[in-house]
N, C-alpha and C positions, 0 to 999 in steps of 0.2 A: 553448491547448493544455491548460492545467491543468483547465479545465472538462471537456474530452474525457476526460482521465485520471480525473477524479472520477466521471464517468458510466460509464466502462468499466473501472474498476479490477478487477472480478471476471473480466474477459475476458483471454484471451491477447493481449497487446498487443505488436506488433513495431515496430521503428524504421521499417520500410517503411510500415506503416499510418499512423504518426504523420506521416511526411513527406508521404504522400498527402493526409491530412486538412489539413495545412498548405499543400498546393499547392506543394511545393518538392521539388527533387531531394534525395535522402538526405543527401549530403555537406553541402549548404547548410543543410538542416534542422538537422543536428547542430551546426553552427557557430552558427547563430542561437539554438538552444535553449540551448546553453551560455552564449552571450553574455547572454541574457535572464535566465537563472536561476542561473548559476554552478554548475550541477549537470547530471548526465546525465539523460536521460529515465528510465533504469532507477532511479536514485536517487529521483527525484520520484515515480515510480509506487510504489516501496517505501514512501515516506513516506505517500502517500495510503492505501495498503493497511493500513499499521500504524495510522494514525489511525482508520480504520474498525474495525479489530480492537479497538482500545482503547474505542471507542464501544460496541461489542457487549459487551465484557467488563464495562464499567461499568454496563450496563443491569441494574438489580436485578430487573426483572420477568421476565427469562429467564436461563437458565444453559446456553447451548448448549455442546456439547463442543468441545474444541479442534479436532478434526477438522472439525466443522461450520463453525467460524470460518475455518479454513484454506480450505475450499471456497468460503465466502461472499466471501472477500477476494481470491480469485484466485491464491493460492499453489499451486504444483504439488505440494508435499509438506510434511508437518509438520516435517521436519528443517530445511528452509530457513526456514520461518516461525519456528520456535523460535530459530534462530541470529540472524535479523534482529531479532526482538523483544528478545532478551536483550542483543544488542549495542547496540541503540538505547535501551532503557529501563533496563538494568542489573538487571532482574528477569526471571524466566520469566513467561510469560503467566498461568500459574496463580497465581504469587505476586502479580502485578500485580492480578489480579482480586480476590484476598483483601484487598489493601490499599485498592483504590479503588472497588470495586463500590458503586454507589448514590451516589457522591460527585460524579461528573462528568456533564455533558450532562444 
């Protein structure tokens, strides 16, 4: 399932889609996913999206706008992206870019 999320992080992903891909009823999928990861599918998808955002931000060859990064990583709006990024990294995406650009990946 992690591979599916890594391939489809930019898409609108629903729990129903994930359960269908896993070939399970929704309730069973949720139980098994939690058992395997100790996380919700939404949290894992958020982690995948933020990892991709950090990869884009760290790329010194490009400087896409935050709006472009939000679109590329599947977030529905910049406010949600900013909240998730700051909560996870302790910095805004712009601050993170200034600190780490060209140093990772």
